[in-house]
N, C-alpha and C positions, 0 to 999 in steps of 0.2 A: 594446403587452404589457412587463409588468414583467420583466427579467433574472432567471433563476432557472440554478440549477446542481443541476446531477442527481448523483444517489448510490443507484441501484439495484443491490445486487450481486444475481448468480444464485443462488439457493438453495432445498433442496428433504429435505422430512425425509427424514434417516437413521438415527433410532429413537427411543430413550423412554433416558432417565437410568435407570440400576438401581442398586441396591442392591449391588452386586455391588463386592468391591474395584477401584482404579483400576487396579491394573497386569491385573489378568484382564478390562478391560473391551473389546471388539474389538467393531467395527461391519461388518457384511456388505460393506459397499463397501470395506472395507479386505484383503481377504482375494482380491480378484481378483490377476490379476498383466499386469500393474503395477497397482497400487493405484488404486481409483476414488476413494479420501477419505483423509484423514490426521489422527492426531491430532497434539499439541505433540511427543511421544515422538520420533515418525519425521521429523518436517518437524528436528526438532534434529538431526537424526539425518544426515540427508541433505545438509543443507547445511554441517554440520561445527561448530553451534554448540554441541552438546554435550560436545564436546571443551576448547570455553572455559570450559563450567559447572564441569566436572571440575577447572580454574585456579582458581576462584573469581569467574569473572568471569561476573557475571550480571544487569548495572548498577545495580546497589546504590549509592545517595548521587548517583545523576540522578532527574530528572524529565522523563517523554514528554507533551507536549502532542497531546492529538487533536480536534482541530475536527470539529466535527458540526454539525447542524440538527435542529430538534423535538426528541425526548427517546425515550428507551425508561423506562418506569416497573417496567421489572423489570431493569434493568443490574446492580445492587447484587447481589441475588439471584442473575442468571445464572451474574454472574463468580465470585461463590463456591461455586456449583455446578458451573461449570467445572471451577476448582481441587481439588472433592472429586474430581470425577469424572478429573480429568486427574493426579491427585497434587501439584498445585502450591500454593505459601503463597500467603494474600491478600495483596493489595499495599496499600498507601496510594493509596486511592482516593477524588481529589475531585470532584465536578461542580462548576462554572462556568456559570453563564446570567448573562452581564454586561447581558443586556436583558430578561431577564425569561423565566422557563421558558415555553414556549407547552401548553394543556391537551392530555394527547394523546388523538386522535381514533380508535380505532379503526376507524373506517368510512373512514377517508380512507387511501387506499393509497400517497399517496405518504408520507404520515408512518410508516406502516407499514413500506415501503422504507428511510427513513431510521432508524428502531427498527433494522433489521437490520444496517443499517451501522453503526451504534452499537457493536453487538453485536461483530460482525466486529472492527473496530478495534480494540476496550477489551482482547478476549477473548485476539486474537493479539498484540497489540502486549507482552503480557503476559506469554504461551506462549514469548516470545522471551527476553526480561527481566523475568525474574519478580521479580525482587528492584527494580526499577524502582518509584518514584513514577508514578502516572498522574494526567493532569488532564484530562479533561474538557472540553470547553468548547463552550456551546450555542448556536447562535446560534437567536435566533426562529422563522427561516423559512429556508428556502432560496433567497432571492432573493438576490440577488448585494451588494447592500448589505448585508442582515444578515450573511450571509457573514464581507464585508468587515468588520464593525464587531466582529465576534466574533473573527476575528484579530488585530485591532489591538489589543484587551483583554490577549489573552496576550501580544503582544509589548511592548507597553506597561510591563506589569505583568512582565513578564519570567518567567512562570509555568512556564517549566522548558526543555531543554539543546534539544529537537529537536521540530520541529512537525511530526506527519503530516496530511496532507489529500488523503484519499480521495473525490476529487470533483474534478467540470470541465464543461466547456463547449468548445463551438469559440471560438477569441481570437474571431471575427469577431462573435459574439453579446455581449461583455460591451460596453456601454454603454465607450466611449472615454476618460471621466472615470474611471472606476469600475479601470479598467484601469492608466491613470497612479497611482493612487491604491493600487491594490493594487502595483503596481512598485516605488513608495516606501516602501514597509509594509517591502515583502522586503528593500529596502536595510537600511532601520534595524533589521529583524532580525538581518540579518548582520552588521552591525556590533555589533551587542551577541553577537556570537560562538554565534548561533542556528543551528541546521542546518535546512533546509527539504525535504521532500520532498511530492512530491505524485503519487497516481496519473495514469497516460498514457490512461486511458480503456479501453472494451470494445468499442468497436466497428470496432478495427483501425485500418486509416487513415483512419476518416469517424469524424466526429460528427454528432450530429443537427443537423439546420435550425433556423435560431433561430427559426422556428412551429413544431416538432417534428412536422413533417409529410414530412418525409422524410431522407436524410443525404448530407454531401457531403464531398470532402476537403477536411481540417483537422486543425489541432493542438489539441491540448486546455491550455487555462491552469485553472489556476493552473502543470499541470508545463513550459509551454513557456517562464515567467519564466526567464532565465539565471541567477538568483539559486537559484532552487530545482531540488535533482534528482528528475527526472521517470523512474518507476519504469514500466517496461512487462510484459508478461505473456509467461512460458513455461508449459510442459507439462512437467509433473516426472515422470517415469520412476523410480518407486523401488518399493522393497518396503512394504508395508503393516505389515507385522508390525515389520520390524527397521528401516526406513526406509533401508536399504542403497542408496546415491544407482546411477541406472544411465545416465542421460542424460538431456535434456531440447532439448525442439524449440518454435521460436514457439506460443504462444496462436492458437490458430484451430479453433473449433467451428461449421462451419457450421450443423449440427442447432440450434444454440442463438443463431443470425446473433451470431456475439461471436468477438472478437479482442482481442489487447492490439493497445494503442494505439501511435501512431507516426507522425513525419510533421516537416513543417519550418513554422515560425513564417511568418508576414506581420506579424508585429509587430518581432522582433527580429530584428538582423544577428548573424551567427557569431561567439558570445564567441571570446574569446584561446582559452580551455583548449581549442576544437572547430577551433583553426586548420588542424592536423593532420591532421584528416579531409578538409580541403577542401569542406566544406558549403557552400550557396547561404542558407545563415540557420540560425539556433538548429534545431538538431536535437533532437528527444526520441524514445523515451524515453534516460536515461543509464546506467541499469543495470534488470535484471528480477529477477524472482521467479514461483517457482510463482503461477497463476491458472485454473487448468485449473476445469473445473466437474465437468466427469468427470475427479476426481482432483484434486478440492477440500479445504479443509480443515473440521474439523468444530468446531461450538460451539453451546451452549445459549444457547437463545433462549424466552423465555415468552411475550413480547409482539406475537408472532406473528399472534395471531387463533385460533390452530390448535391450542393447545390447551400448557399451562404444562411447562416442563421436557423439550422436545424438544431432540433433537441436532439441527440443521441441517447440510448441508454444502453450503458458500460455496465460491463460486467468482468471479474478476473480478481485476482489476488492485489493485483496494480491498483487495486480502489483501496486497499487496506493500509497500505504503507504510507501514502501522503493521509491520511486520515489519522493513524495513529502519528504521526510529525505533527496534527494540530493539537491532538492533546499534548506530547509533548511541550510545544509551545504553551499551552495554558498553565502545565505543570510546571513550567521556567517562571511564568510570569506569576505566580502563587507563592512560587521560592523564593524569588527573588534573585537569581542567579542560576546555572547550569544543572541540573538534573544530572548528565552525563550517560555515561552506560547504566541501562535499567536492569540487564537482565538478572543480578542478585537479587536486586530488591523484589523482583516479581517472582522467584522462585522461593524466597526467603518468607514471602505473604502465603506463598500454597503449600507452606508445612505448618498453616498453620489455621484448620478444617474451618473454624468457624469466622474467622477473618477473609478466608479466601471466597468462601460463598458469598459474600456479602461486596466482591471487589467484582468480579467475574461472574461470566455467564459459563458455567461447565458447558463444555458440548460434550453429549456424550451415546450421541445418536450418529449414524451414519461411518460411511468409512472412505478412502482415497484409492482405492481399486481404477487407476486407467483404463477407460474401456475406447480402445480405438482398433486401428488396422491390429494392432496386437492389445493384449491384454498382460498388465503389470499389477502385479496383486500388492495391494496397500495395505493401509493401515486402518484399523477398526477404532472410532472414538470410546473412550471409555474415562469413569472418574478418575478428574484430575490430569495430569498432562498426558498427551496421548500425540503420535507421530503426524496426526490428521489435524489438530486442531489446536496444538499446543497447550494452553492453560485458560485457553477460550479466548470471547470477546470482552469489551472494560463494563460495568455500571459506572462510567466516567463518573458521574456524582461522586462517587466517592471513592475510586480507585483515582484521579488526580491529585486530590486533597492527600490522601495516604503518601503517595510517590513523593509528593513534595517536602512531604516532611521526613521520610526515612529514606530517600532515593539518595 
């Protein structure tokens, strides 16, 4: 069987794009308390991104690279519609298909799932850093070798400052030669000052078995690579209108058989930046972000097969990687250059409790046990780093300037 990487965010229709003024556009899932979904204004307020924007920090002059597979034939239209709906500027947006663009097959559920992923990644990287350029690099399929080829093109051609990867699979399921090649490529990227981000997975401490018939305890690659910053999942509790932050807990929604990925690598030793955590091997995630399904983010998607200009609610750790990429673009803007790998800086900040508490939301409630056809015991949240929420989610208005100074 050809190894393939999975990327299937959770989504459901939240409404239809209307002709209402953007500031007046509210969806019913935003009206519960806490909110059942969020638009850009609310997420930006909850994580302090709006305070950075008020200082003119919006990612200008930087480029976010998003790696995905197949295509969404409506992504340019959907991004423009998303911007109109939520009063955002249109970015410089380029699509690169280095090995050829695979024709879109509306009847292929795998391709439709990736089209949804593309929608989420592009629109929400842009929502966080609206002035950053976006380069969408599309692999011809989601086979491991094809994903790696697309990523190699992005690195070799130095397409951007930060690369977001909202996909993954169990380390054990990637062929050893490809895993080695990927690790070498990531080292080359870091040497160029490129920041690498990857989602940690949506089945908690579990990953699909290599034949996709069940689940087993495993860490997800590429998030587990020591050169990559792994992004886990939280459930953000905030006001659906103002975005006022209330609290966060580990993302775990048994009704959807979904939870934030995390665990320990069987491929990589404990990196130096995690020595203080006394881990048995490389632990993931490093950081976290809202990934809830009931509490997800809104995006415009017209290639779902359900109709044009529909607004969907998306959930999954897929949402966190592109949004963190937006934060890195803002960091690079403020730094006037690339911050590069951020893991050493992140864990260094965590060693100073008085500093750490002002830069992160430390998630201390919940666990990432997987509740599906099989149960896979996960890891509990605790003070500081844990294998369910990493170091926590960002207080961006403080963390971004700090990373720009010390990264």
